[in-house]
One Martini backbone bead per residue (centre of mass of N, CA, C, O) as a GRO file, in nm:
protein
  110
    1MET     BB    1  -6.512  -5.873  -1.807
    2GLU     BB    2  -6.440  -6.148  -1.665
    3GLU     BB    3  -6.161  -6.042  -1.544
    4ILE     BB    4  -6.278  -5.827  -1.333
    5VAL     BB    5  -6.448  -5.978  -1.122
    6PRO     BB    6  -6.228  -6.110  -0.936
    7VAL     BB    7  -6.096  -5.841  -0.860
    8LEU     BB    8  -6.344  -5.705  -0.733
    9VAL     BB    9  -6.410  -5.918  -0.522
   10THR     BB   10  -6.137  -5.906  -0.377
   11ALA     BB   11  -6.148  -5.602  -0.306
   12ILE     BB   12  -6.408  -5.610  -0.139
   13ILE     BB   13  -6.318  -5.814   0.072
   14PHE     BB   14  -6.067  -5.666   0.168
   15GLY     BB   15  -6.210  -5.401   0.251
   16PHE     BB   16  -6.397  -5.523   0.461
   17VAL     BB   17  -6.187  -5.657   0.645
   18TYR     BB   18  -6.020  -5.406   0.701
   19ASN     BB   19  -6.247  -5.236   0.834
   20VAL     BB   20  -6.318  -5.428   1.063
   21ILE     BB   21  -6.038  -5.442   1.192
   22PHE     BB   22  -6.001  -5.138   1.235
   23ILE     BB   23  -6.243  -5.098   1.425
   24LEU     BB   24  -6.162  -5.303   1.644
   25VAL     BB   25  -5.884  -5.183   1.716
   26ARG     BB   26  -5.981  -4.898   1.787
   27LYS     BB   27  -6.167  -4.984   2.020
   28LYS     BB   28  -5.952  -5.121   2.196
   29GLU     BB   29  -5.769  -4.875   2.225
   30ARG     BB   30  -5.976  -4.689   2.361
   31MET     BB   31  -6.041  -4.869   2.603
   32ALA     BB   32  -5.752  -4.874   2.718
   33MET     BB   33  -5.734  -4.567   2.760
   34LEU     BB   34  -5.972  -4.546   2.957
   35GLU     BB   35  -5.859  -4.744   3.175
   36LYS     BB   36  -5.591  -4.553   3.218
   37GLY     BB   37  -5.689  -4.236   3.213
   38VAL     BB   38  -5.692  -4.093   2.956
   39ASP     BB   39  -5.735  -3.832   2.771
   40THR     BB   40  -6.058  -3.793   2.575
   41SER     BB   41  -6.098  -3.516   2.413
   42PHE     BB   42  -5.997  -3.613   2.117
   43PHE     BB   43  -6.253  -3.790   2.043
   44ILE     BB   44  -6.398  -3.533   2.010
   45THR     BB   45  -6.563  -3.424   1.735
   46LYS     BB   46  -6.604  -3.195   1.514
   47PRO     BB   47  -6.802  -3.070   1.302
   48GLN     BB   48  -6.797  -3.104   0.976
   49THR     BB   49  -6.799  -2.913   0.657
   50SER     BB   50  -6.843  -3.138   0.482
   51GLN     BB   51  -6.950  -3.203   0.136
   52GLN     BB   52  -7.060  -3.494   0.034
   53ALA     BB   53  -7.281  -3.433  -0.173
   54LEU     BB   54  -7.106  -3.261  -0.357
   55LYS     BB   55  -6.886  -3.464  -0.418
   56PHE     BB   56  -7.071  -3.687  -0.543
   57GLY     BB   57  -7.211  -3.513  -0.748
   58LEU     BB   58  -6.958  -3.430  -0.911
   59LEU     BB   59  -6.863  -3.714  -0.972
   60PHE     BB   60  -7.122  -3.814  -1.125
   61ILE     BB   61  -7.119  -3.595  -1.337
   62GLY     BB   62  -6.841  -3.667  -1.449
   63VAL     BB   63  -6.909  -3.958  -1.528
   64ALA     BB   64  -7.142  -3.892  -1.721
   65ILE     BB   65  -6.975  -3.720  -1.913
   66GLY     BB   66  -6.767  -3.943  -1.973
   67ILE     BB   67  -6.964  -4.140  -2.105
   68LEU     BB   68  -7.064  -3.956  -2.325
   69LEU     BB   69  -6.778  -3.885  -2.450
   70GLY     BB   70  -6.691  -4.179  -2.493
   71SER     BB   71  -6.907  -4.242  -2.701
   72ILE     BB   72  -6.828  -4.024  -2.903
   73LEU     BB   73  -6.529  -4.108  -2.933
   74SER     BB   74  -6.583  -4.405  -3.035
   75ALA     BB   75  -6.758  -4.311  -3.290
   76THR     BB   76  -6.537  -4.085  -3.421
   77THR     BB   77  -6.299  -4.278  -3.370
   78VAL     BB   78  -6.020  -4.521  -3.348
   79LEU     BB   79  -6.064  -4.560  -3.067
   80PRO     BB   80  -6.108  -4.763  -2.836
   81GLU     BB   81  -6.373  -4.816  -2.635
   82GLU     BB   82  -6.232  -4.855  -2.359
   83ALA     BB   83  -6.045  -4.608  -2.371
   84SER     BB   84  -6.261  -4.390  -2.401
   85TYR     BB   85  -6.424  -4.443  -2.148
   86PHE     BB   86  -6.205  -4.446  -1.924
   87SER     BB   87  -6.075  -4.173  -1.982
   88MET     BB   88  -6.334  -3.997  -1.944
   89ILE     BB   89  -6.419  -4.087  -1.663
   90PHE     BB   90  -6.156  -4.010  -1.513
   91LEU     BB   91  -6.133  -3.720  -1.603
   92PHE     BB   92  -6.421  -3.611  -1.505
   93GLY     BB   93  -6.411  -3.720  -1.219
   94GLY     BB   94  -6.155  -3.558  -1.140
   95ILE     BB   95  -6.267  -3.279  -1.201
   96GLY     BB   96  -6.493  -3.292  -0.991
   97LEU     BB   97  -6.299  -3.319  -0.743
   98VAL     BB   98  -6.143  -3.056  -0.791
   99ILE     BB   99  -6.381  -2.868  -0.767
  100ASN     BB  100  -6.451  -2.953  -0.479
  101TYR     BB  101  -6.188  -2.859  -0.349
  102PHE     BB  102  -6.219  -2.554  -0.416
  103ILE     BB  103  -6.488  -2.514  -0.272
  104GLU     BB  104  -6.393  -2.602   0.013
  105LYS     BB  105  -6.159  -2.401   0.034
  106LYS     BB  106  -6.336  -2.149   0.014
  107ASP     BB  107  -6.521  -2.215   0.264
  108LEU     BB  108  -6.286  -2.215   0.479
  109LYS     BB  109  -6.212  -1.910   0.447
  110ASP     BB  110  -6.508  -1.796   0.538
   0.00000   0.00000   0.00000
C-alpha cells in the first residue's frame, strides 16, 4: 500500500495542474477570439441531458458489488486477496458504466 501513495499523489498533482492550465489557456483563447470579432455562438452550449447522477450511482453500485464479491472470492478461492478485490471492482464498475451507456443511448433515441 505504501508504494501506491506516491503514485496517487503524483497523479493528483499532475491532474490538478493540467486542468488549471487547460482552463487558463481556453479562457485566453476565447478572449482573443472575442477581441477579433469572431462569431461566438458556438460557445453557448445547449443543456445536455447527461445523467451524471445515474452514471456515478451505477459506478458506485458496481464498485460496492465488486468489493463484496472480491471479499467472497478471496475467502473461498486460492486467488490472492489483491487480485480478487481489484478484478471484481474493475469488472463490476465497468459493467455499471456500460449499463449507464446503454440507458443514456436509449434515452437519446426517445
